[in-house]
GULUM-291560 format. One record per residue (C-alpha): x, z, y; residue in one letter. Coordinates in steps of 0.02 Angstrom, whole numbers, padded with zeros to 5 digits, always signed. Layout:
! residues N
XZYA
...
***
This chain:
! residues 546
-00611+01466-00371M
-00707+01589-00270K
-00555+01624-00174T
-00403+01532-00151I
-00337+01708-00097R
-00350+01645+00085I
-00173+01600+00051V
-00197+01417+00088L
-00244+01458+00263A
-00088+01581+00272I
+00019+01449+00200T
-00042+01316+00311L
-00008+01411+00478A
+00135+01523+00429A
+00214+01432+00281G
+00315+01312+00407L
+00377+01458+00505A
+00436+01537+00335L
+00529+01368+00300L
+00627+01394+00465A
+00764+01496+00388S
+00758+01417+00214H
+00739+01229+00247G
+00619+01116+00132L
+00666+00974+00019Q
+00553+00834+00062V
+00496+00682-00025R
+00353+00592+00053A
+00276+00417+00098Q
+00361+00384+00265G
+00508+00509+00231V
+00677+00413+00250P
+00788+00525+00140D
+00700+00596-00028P
+00824+00747-00024E
+00819+00783+00165A
+00813+00956+00216I
+00696+00995+00365V
+00760+01140+00461R
+00657+01226+00602R
+00711+01344+00732P
+00666+01528+00709A
+00513+01582+00795Q
+00512+01673+00963S
+00419+01838+00964A
+00281+01766+01073S
+00246+01625+00960S
+00243+01752+00811S
+00118+01847+00905G
+00017+01683+00932Q
+00029+01656+00744L
-00045+01827+00695D
-00187+01819+00820A
-00231+01644+00765G
-00228+01705+00578M
-00336+01860+00614R
-00469+01742+00701Q
-00468+01615+00543V
-00485+01757+00424T
-00619+01849+00521D
-00718+01689+00532A
-00708+01644+00357Y
-00759+01828+00301A
-00912+01802+00416L
-00946+01641+00336I
-00924+01693+00165E
-01040+01853+00193K
-01180+01776+00304N
-01201+01594+00262F
-01358+01541+00183A
-01287+01485+00024E
-01126+01516-00075D
-00974+01455+00005V
-00830+01397-00113P
-00658+01427-00044A
-00591+01253-00089D
-00730+01183+00009K
-00697+01298+00169A
-00504+01266+00169F
-00480+01095+00078Y
-00624+00999+00168Q
-00636+01108+00323G
-00503+01221+00405A
-00343+01113+00340I
-00407+00937+00382P
-00485+01003+00535G
-00330+01086+00610M
-00223+00928+00560L
-00350+00813+00646G
-00301+00890+00811T
-00128+00822+00783L
-00111+00625+00746D
-00197+00505+00634P
-00074+00511+00487H
-00041+00696+00463S
-00144+00736+00314S
-00198+00859+00177F
-00188+00813+00003L
-00293+00923-00129D
-00204+00958-00292P
-00270+00799-00379S
-00232+00694-00226E
-00056+00768-00224Y
-00026+00745-00415A
-00078+00562-00393E
+00024+00509-00246M
+00176+00591-00350Q
+00132+00476-00494R
+00137+00322-00383N
+00285+00369-00313Q
+00368+00383-00478R
+00300+00223-00539A
+00304+00295-00698Q
+00173+00403-00813Y
+00100+00408-00984F
-00074+00331-01034G
-00150+00166-01068V
-00077+00058-00928G
-00254+00006-00833M
-00307+00013-00649L
-00488+00063-00643I
-00614+00029-00510T
-00801+00080-00487V
-00937-00042-00461D
-01052-00038-00319P
-01211+00060-00346P
-01320-00107-00330S
-01234-00142-00499V
-01217+00029-00588G
-01086+00116-00501G
-00988+00134-00663N
-00794+00138-00699T
-00744-00028-00732V
-00568-00084-00817A
-00500-00187-00650Y
-00312-00232-00727E
-00245-00185-00892P
-00055-00214-00846F
+00031-00347-00944P
+00114-00296-01108G
+00019-00124-01081S
-00061-00011-01229P
-00225-00059-01156A
-00202-00241-01151Q
-00115-00251-01327L
-00273-00148-01392A
-00384-00285-01333G
-00455-00201-01162L
-00495-00327-01035R
-00533-00355-00847R
-00720-00316-00815G
-00748-00206-00965D
-00862-00064-00920I
-00790+00107-00985I
-00933+00182-01064A
-00847+00339-01162A
-00670+00395-01193V
-00645+00490-01358D
-00837+00488-01376G
-00869+00581-01215A
-00988+00477-01110K
-00922+00422-00941T
-01047+00304-00871L
-01085+00362-00686G
-00928+00489-00703M
-00810+00497-00551D
-00661+00372-00590S
-00533+00511-00560K
-00599+00613-00704K
-00601+00448-00807V
-00422+00414-00759A
-00366+00597-00810E
-00454+00571-00987M
-00365+00404-01008L
-00195+00487-00971R
-00097+00596-01108G
+00053+00621-01194P
+00155+00470-01253R
+00108+00421-01440G
-00053+00505-01435T
-00211+00403-01484E
-00366+00389-01365V
-00533+00301-01403R
-00597+00195-01264V
-00785+00122-01284T
-00829-00018-01162V
-00980-00126-01138Q
-00929-00307-01125R
-01042-00438-01054P
-01090-00558-01189G
-01069-00443-01323V
-01233-00343-01372P
-01155-00184-01440D
-01023-00066-01375P
-00838-00099-01424L
-00726+00045-01460T
-00524+00011-01448F
-00399+00142-01529A
-00265+00150-01395V
-00097+00236-01421T
-00030+00300-01254R
+00132+00249-01194G
+00262+00261-01048E
+00183+00155-00907I
+00299+00082-00784Q
+00230-00019-00632T
+00321-00141-00513S
+00258-00184-00339K
+00390-00332-00331V
+00366-00517-00372D
+00489-00652-00356A
+00498-00841-00415Y
+00544-01008-00352W
+00431-01099-00232L
+00533-01253-00230Q
+00711-01292-00274P
+00816-01161-00188G
+00675-01081-00100V
+00625-00905-00166V
+00463-00814-00133Y
+00492-00613-00122L
+00330-00511-00109G
+00324-00320-00089I
+00148-00254-00094T
+00198-00067-00049T
+00356+00031-00029F
+00269+00185-00110E
+00364+00179-00276A
+00539+00248-00306Q
+00596+00091-00397N
+00558-00045-00260V
+00737-00085-00215S
+00791-00074-00398K
+00658-00204-00438D
+00695-00314-00289V
+00879-00324-00363E
+00831-00356-00541A
+00708-00489-00498A
+00830-00585-00385L
+00963-00569-00512A
+00856-00639-00649K
+00819-00791-00528L
+01008-00812-00491G
+01026-00762-00318E
+01175-00881-00285S
+01066-01019-00301K
+00953-00965-00161V
+00954-01090-00005T
+00799-01003+00082G
+00677-00852+00059M
+00507-00826+00111V
+00485-00638+00117F
+00298-00573+00100D
+00251-00414+00179L
+00071-00453+00227R
-00042-00313+00186G
+00106-00201+00139N
+00052-00020+00196P
+00228+00053+00185G
+00280+00202+00097G
+00455+00274+00058L
+00568+00243+00197V
+00727+00260+00089N
+00658+00117-00019E
+00625+00017+00142A
+00815+00052+00195V
+00884-00005+00029A
+00791-00168+00033V
+00821-00227+00209V
+01000-00158+00198G
+01042-00291+00066R
+00994-00428+00189F
+01113-00353+00341L
+01288-00333+00373R
+01365-00166+00291D
+01342-00041+00410G
+01219-00095+00528Q
+01082+00020+00577V
+00915-00009+00499V
+00826+00137+00571V
+00830+00305+00667S
+00715+00444+00687D
+00695+00592+00819H
+00590+00740+00800G
+00562+00915+00892R
+00616+01018+00745A
+00690+00884+00613A
+00875+00836+00647P
+00899+00658+00714E
+00957+00542+00573R
+01008+00362+00579T
+01004+00252+00419Y
+01132+00106+00390R
+01140-00046+00286A
+01225-00062+00121K
+01256-00253+00101A
+01227-00367-00051Q
+01361-00498-00028P
+01241-00632-00105L
+01108-00598+00019A
+01206-00640+00183Q
+01196-00822+00212D
+01031-00898+00167Y
+00893-00903+00300P
+00750-00789+00287I
+00564-00820+00348V
+00471-00642+00341T
+00281-00649+00337M
+00182-00502+00419V
-00002-00467+00475N
-00089-00315+00546R
-00099-00237+00381G
+00088-00224+00377S
+00132-00045+00415A
+00250+00105+00425S
+00406+00062+00303A
+00357-00121+00308S
+00382-00120+00491E
+00543-00032+00477I
+00592-00179+00370V
+00536-00320+00470S
+00595-00224+00635G
+00774-00222+00566A
+00770-00405+00516L
+00712-00453+00683Q
+00821-00349+00793D
+00974-00396+00694H
+00924-00588+00707D
+00919-00595+00513R
+00746-00672+00489A
+00613-00770+00579W
+00448-00677+00589L
+00295-00757+00576I
+00097-00705+00567G
+00010-00584+00657E
+00054-00420+00762G
+00090-00272+00637T
-00010-00118+00629F
+00107-00010+00731G
+00149+00145+00648K
+00305+00221+00705G
+00286+00408+00640L
+00374+00498+00487V
+00269+00615+00382Q
+00363+00738+00272A
+00289+00823+00122Q
+00264+01018+00125F
+00200+01086-00043P
+00070+01228-00034L
-00002+01346-00143S
-00127+01285-00273E
-00039+01124-00293G
-00096+01052-00133A
+00024+00985-00004A
+00023+00941+00188L
+00091+00770+00250L
+00150+00815+00424L
+00217+00702+00554T
+00396+00779+00589I
+00474+00629+00696A
+00454+00453+00774H
+00563+00311+00705Y
+00647+00179+00812Y
+00706+00006+00765T
+00891-00036+00787P
+00849-00101+00961S
+00775+00070+01006G
+00599+00014+00997R
+00466+00139+00958L
+00328+00025+00884I
+00191+00176+00865Q
+00021+00111+00944R
-00079+00229+01070D
-00206+00340+00969Y
-00242+00469+01103N
-00369+00353+01190N
-00486+00304+01041R
-00556+00387+00881S
-00458+00396+00715F
-00579+00276+00644F
-00549+00144+00778D
-00369+00166+00762Y
-00381+00128+00579Y
-00515+00007+00564Y
-00575-00091+00726S
-00486-00252+00754P
-00341-00253+00878R
-00415-00327+01033K
-00316-00351+01196N
-00168-00261+01127E
-00003-00335+01202T
+00165-00277+01193P
+00233-00138+01304S
+00319-00205+01463E
+00387-00037+01481T
+00473-00032+01317D
+00578-00196+01314V
+00729-00217+01212K
+00843-00346+01142A
+00900-00417+00970T
+01091-00426+00936D
+01086-00611+01017S
+00985-00561+01168G
+00814-00620+01128R
+00677-00504+01198K
+00578-00386+01087V
+00449-00258+01132Y
+00391-00089+01076G
+00222+00013+01095G
+00118-00087+00993G
+00193-00135+00816G
+00302-00279+00781I
+00263-00438+00874T
+00313-00588+00763P
+00431-00727+00835D
+00292-00869+00789E
+00109-00823+00786K
+00011-00875+00634Y
-00175-00823+00630T
-00273-00849+00467P
-00446-00916+00477P
-00593-00791+00506L
-00722-00776+00370S
-00876-00872+00423N
-01046-00810+00390R
-01070-00891+00222F
-00915-00788+00150E
-00970-00633+00240A
-01153-00655+00170R
-01101-00703-00007V
-00945-00585-00023F
-00978-00455+00102G
-00834-00323+00096L
-00763-00358-00071S
-00753-00498-00213N
-00883-00402-00334E
-00981-00564-00362K
-00828-00667-00407V
-00766-00511-00507F
-00933-00506-00625H
-00944-00690-00632F
-00772-00693-00718G
-00851-00575-00852S
-00991-00691-00873L
-00895-00850-00877Y
-00784-00789-01037F
-00909-00670-01114G
-00871-00630-01284A
-00731-00756-01301A
-00547-00726-01275Q
-00506-00777-01093P
-00407-00933-01106A
-00377-01078-00982L
-00278-01245-01020P
-00132-01198-00901S
-00084-01072-00766P
-00111-01205-00636T
-00293-01241-00678W
-00420-01257-00543A
-00613-01240-00556P
-00707-01407-00606D
-00880-01463-00538A
-00955-01382-00696D
-00877-01204-00666T
-00934-01219-00478L
-01103-01259-00518D
-01106-01121-00640R
-01050-00998-00494F
-01192-01078-00375K
-01331-01032-00516A
-01257-00857-00531Y
-01271-00811-00347L
-01441-00886-00341K
-01482-00766-00487S
-01417-00626-00394Q
-01537-00662-00253Q
-01389-00723-00131I
-01471-00832+00006S
-01376-00983+00058F
-01410-01169+00080T
-01334-01314-00032D
-01257-01370+00135E
-01165-01213+00158E
-01107-01207-00011F
-01030-01391+00001A
-00959-01333+00160A
-00866-01189+00083N
-00825-01274-00082R
-00642-01259-00071Q
-00642-01088-00026W
-00755-01045-00168I
-00634-01143-00282S
-00496-01039-00230D
-00567-00872-00261Q
-00639-00920-00433L
-00456-00993-00482R
-00368-00827-00440V
-00503-00733-00532E
-00504-00828-00691L
-00323-00862-00703I
-00292-00676-00691E
-00409-00636-00830R
-00330-00785-00941A
-00150-00736-00898Y
-00104-00588-00774D
-00116-00541-00596K
+00063-00612-00547N
+00013-00785-00632T
-00147-00791-00535A
-00061-00750-00360M
+00084-00865-00393R
-00037-01006-00421A
-00143-00981-00268I
+00019-00932-00158M
+00089-01113-00180H
-00073-01183-00082D
-00059-01040+00039D
-00061-01122+00216P
+00045-00988+00278E
+00169-00993+00138V
+00192-01185+00184R
+00209-01138+00363K
+00349-01014+00316A
+00436-01140+00217I
+00423-01269+00364E
+00508-01132+00487S
+00663-01097+00374L
+00762-01205+00498P
+00718-01087+00644K
+00776-00946+00533A
+00938-01046+00483Q
+00961-01072+00685A
+00956-00873+00694L
+01087-00854+00574L
+01196-00986+00680A
+01167-00858+00833R
+01194-00712+00731R
+01365-00779+00685G
+01406-00822+00855A
+01368-00659+00923T
+01472-00578+00789Q
+01616-00693+00827R
+01604-00651+01013A
+01603-00462+00986A
+01763-00485+00879L
+01857-00567+01029K
***
């Protein structure tokens, strides 16, 4: 790796120009069509000369650094961490560079299929060891069937010690050809000696979709991301299994959905729209203008939909919510969405790396550009600072099919605002930025015993809450008895999700808590408003046919 043959830098600056006459098949998060051809105009002599001059400066600078810097300079550090990200950082917040391992991981996530043990892993904070921990063995996976549990500390893989090892390396050790065996050694709270499990790797398929009945006739549909290529297929399968003909109303949950593959978003939202209606269009300097239209599902046309969004709903999920709103197909409740109206294409580079480069802006069916301003703030503030004093753009005012005003320039503004309660000081002090304390209490709660609860609707009793209170004190967490009592219900909800997930699975835990979610209850109450939109939609269509 002493040299990446400078080819990375040359590929970055010149590769896009070389593609001008050949085109490039792209498939990436935020790309509407996985088989689209991005064609770029031929370079002019002046731009070619600027490229040559720029590349001479890059190669001269790197040669000087490599020859004279006080320490050895690995080429991957100079380009993977320096030159390439630095160049992209001058463009926009969403153009990015993926090194070979990151690009391979993204492709695995998009396929939603790989060979391994079937388990999400995480890394404990340094305060509790910084080790790699089993976070979620998937239901029915080789890991779960072999006996691995949420909370197990992964101590070794095939005899190689992994304590303190980077989680990416541990994940690579767990993956492998289907049918091969891997021995996973774990440390389990409540068990004095390490446990070793022989796991036969298999084909792992994951789903980002969940659907179930909230009450007779009212279905919940939740999609956590559009990153995978099987999202639309899983939506069809889930609703078919329930029996979509029995649906009289839907609560569609896009809260916290960060986006993903736009072709999946188009397929999902298109089923609820009329055949041929515009879902989204994109416009770019060098990419061809494209318009994507709905392919309707007949069973999905007549029931009301309330869609829940928040500030974590971004990109492809904003395409879905924007199309539903513009066509008066759903009533939106929640917070204003993130505001990402940029499309990225994948450009593979040498050495297995890739660029995710912004090639276009996308527009909702009414013509809204919902991208937030990123020029007058740092990228950190753009991503992580709370959205304060951001109002819809009065200069980008459009109308839905029935004439309701909608706005661009700052995400999707819901039809009905719902602001979740803010964390109080007790929650922040006890749980900080994660639920680490709840997670580790779950391991101690069941200990060596097989996790089991009386039913999927179980709720913590007084003894469980007292045990958790004692655990917090043993961790030197400062709080008063009055604070604990005032937050008793909130604490109960956190423990309920954690312990049900261990005894059953993640979907069962989320379903248990979702029935008591105040925003879900509000969405159910708002179904008549969505029904009124359906009536307006029908009247608009009838008027257009006259």
